[in-house]
Backbone as CSV, one residue per row, in Angstrom:
resi,resn,N_x,N_y,N_z,CA_x,CA_y,CA_z,C_x,C_y,C_z
1,MET,7.301,81.947,22.166,6.876,83.243,21.550,7.857,84.388,22.175
2,THR,8.111,85.229,21.203,8.906,86.300,21.676,8.034,87.453,22.370
3,PRO,8.528,88.147,23.204,7.833,89.307,23.890,6.905,90.055,22.969
4,ALA,7.286,90.420,21.755,6.482,91.073,20.851,5.240,90.444,20.276
5,THR,5.481,89.110,20.482,4.286,88.009,19.941,3.624,87.411,20.966
6,GLU,3.870,87.794,22.196,3.115,86.985,23.261,1.637,87.412,23.318
7,ASN,1.287,88.523,22.845,-0.040,89.013,22.797,-0.337,89.610,21.366
8,PRO,-0.542,88.699,20.398,-0.632,89.117,19.148,-2.050,89.918,18.919
9,SER,-2.176,90.692,17.756,-3.502,91.175,17.446,-4.203,89.933,16.892
10,PHE,-5.452,90.030,16.587,-6.194,89.000,15.977,-5.645,88.728,14.577
11,GLU,-5.331,89.923,13.838,-4.818,89.544,12.531,-3.498,88.957,12.504
12,GLN,-2.629,89.344,13.484,-1.446,88.653,13.434,-1.598,87.069,13.846
13,ALA,-2.437,86.807,14.854,-2.646,85.556,15.121,-3.214,84.501,14.079
14,TYR,-4.272,85.265,13.490,-4.884,84.497,12.279,-3.762,84.303,11.112
15,ALA,-3.084,85.209,11.004,-2.034,85.060,9.858,-1.140,83.889,10.293
16,ALA,-0.492,83.889,11.454,0.341,82.853,11.914,-0.309,81.540,11.939
17,LEU,-1.589,81.513,12.324,-2.431,80.184,12.219,-2.357,79.687,10.677
18,ALA,-2.707,80.498,9.822,-2.980,80.307,8.395,-1.604,79.676,7.955
19,GLN,-0.300,80.216,8.425,0.847,79.823,7.944,1.000,78.537,8.541
20,ILE,0.789,78.133,9.778,1.048,76.983,10.356,0.161,75.822,9.630
21,VAL,-1.116,76.038,9.275,-1.858,75.115,8.595,-1.312,74.748,7.258
22,SER,-0.679,76.011,6.562,-0.050,75.756,5.458,1.147,74.741,5.444
23,GLN,1.858,75.023,6.460,2.985,74.106,6.695,2.657,72.834,7.011
24,LEU,1.591,72.636,7.800,1.219,71.017,8.227,0.542,70.528,6.966
25,GLU,-0.089,71.070,6.109,-0.748,70.593,5.000,0.388,70.143,3.753
26,SER,1.374,70.862,3.743,2.443,70.684,2.916,3.107,69.361,3.027
27,GLY,3.149,69.089,4.320,3.930,67.700,4.687,5.371,67.845,4.699
28,GLY,6.065,66.878,4.757,7.514,66.995,4.852,8.109,67.342,6.191
29,LEU,7.379,67.409,7.281,7.865,67.916,8.465,8.047,66.563,9.261
30,SER,8.992,66.760,10.253,9.219,65.586,11.249,7.908,65.568,12.062
31,LEU,7.856,64.400,12.751,6.716,64.352,13.711,6.898,65.322,14.921
32,GLU,8.039,65.436,15.370,8.212,66.481,16.436,7.888,67.868,15.910
33,ASP,8.236,68.327,14.760,7.935,69.657,14.348,6.469,69.747,13.954
34,SER,5.789,68.697,13.458,4.391,68.635,13.216,3.723,68.826,14.557
35,LEU,4.028,68.086,15.703,3.349,68.143,16.887,3.618,69.793,17.443
36,ARG,4.773,70.236,17.370,5.174,71.479,17.846,4.244,72.634,17.262
37,LEU,4.078,72.527,15.964,3.367,73.383,15.172,1.807,73.296,15.364
38,PHE,1.364,71.971,15.670,-0.089,71.712,15.956,-0.373,72.356,17.278
39,LYS,0.591,72.217,18.251,0.332,72.901,19.583,0.275,74.383,19.526
40,GLN,1.216,74.807,18.630,1.119,76.471,18.485,-0.187,76.862,17.920
41,GLY,-0.660,75.986,16.983,-1.910,76.295,16.304,-2.970,76.318,17.278
42,GLN,-3.151,75.408,18.020,-4.059,75.239,19.110,-4.059,76.424,19.914
43,ASP,-2.960,76.968,20.408,-2.880,78.084,21.152,-3.415,79.336,20.483
44,LEU,-3.064,79.419,19.174,-3.411,80.425,18.429,-4.988,80.419,18.264
45,VAL,-5.515,79.183,17.998,-6.989,79.275,17.888,-7.764,79.731,19.125
46,LYS,-7.291,79.439,20.189,-7.636,79.817,21.425,-7.645,81.338,21.757
47,ARG,-6.489,81.859,21.419,-6.331,83.287,21.416,-7.388,84.034,20.391
48,CYS,-7.473,83.392,19.195,-8.366,84.049,18.344,-9.771,83.919,18.802
49,SER,-10.270,82.835,19.268,-11.433,82.588,19.661,-11.904,83.591,20.946
50,ALA,-10.902,83.694,21.754,-11.104,84.623,22.948,-11.269,85.996,22.566
51,GLN,-10.439,86.469,21.344,-10.565,87.776,20.926,-12.053,88.030,20.314
52,LEU,-12.450,87.077,19.538,-13.393,87.025,18.870,-14.746,87.167,19.923
53,ASP,-14.770,86.320,20.820,-15.681,86.440,21.985,-15.888,87.785,22.668
54,ALA,-14.655,88.386,22.715,-14.508,89.689,23.388,-15.069,90.772,22.542
55,ALA,-14.815,90.796,21.274,-15.425,91.525,20.199,-16.872,91.453,20.136
56,GLU,-17.357,90.295,20.266,-18.817,90.056,20.032,-19.522,90.524,21.327
57,LEU,-18.918,90.236,22.538,-19.647,90.972,23.896,-19.628,92.375,23.768
58,GLU,-18.505,92.944,23.260,-18.281,94.372,23.103,-19.475,95.101,22.127
59,VAL,-19.680,94.285,20.979,-20.739,94.722,20.015,-22.095,94.674,20.685
60,GLU,-22.225,93.450,21.330,-23.592,93.330,22.035,-23.809,94.417,23.122
61,THR,-22.774,94.731,23.747,-23.123,95.740,24.782,-23.393,97.053,24.253
62,LEU,-22.779,97.478,23.157,-22.988,98.709,22.374,-24.220,98.664,21.827
63,LEU,-24.799,97.605,21.373,-26.232,97.487,20.662,-27.257,97.778,21.773
64,ASN,-26.943,97.164,22.869,-27.760,97.176,24.085,-27.948,98.529,24.671
65,GLU,-26.698,99.309,24.702,-26.652,100.790,24.995,-27.554,101.456,24.054
66,ASP,-27.543,101.176,22.891,-28.307,102.173,21.740,-29.684,101.813,21.959
67,ASP,-30.140,100.288,22.371,-31.456,100.237,22.503,-32.056,100.916,23.871
68,ALA,-31.178,101.114,24.875,-31.672,101.786,25.943,-31.886,103.234,25.812
69,GLU,-31.286,103.771,24.725,-31.439,105.109,24.690,-32.761,105.501,24.036
């Protein structure tokens, strides 16, 4: 990844993941390219999952703050 894409937003990571899935589903890739894309996809899934977990925690924190008031 380039420095600009080392920490992509959720939307950027999700779009990149969708593109990878499309490429893998279309076939025609060499085994090496398929493995490279699969590994990139795994990394993006981890990033998206972590970002969603963080957002969920933030929402829960905000809701708990509202309940405490």
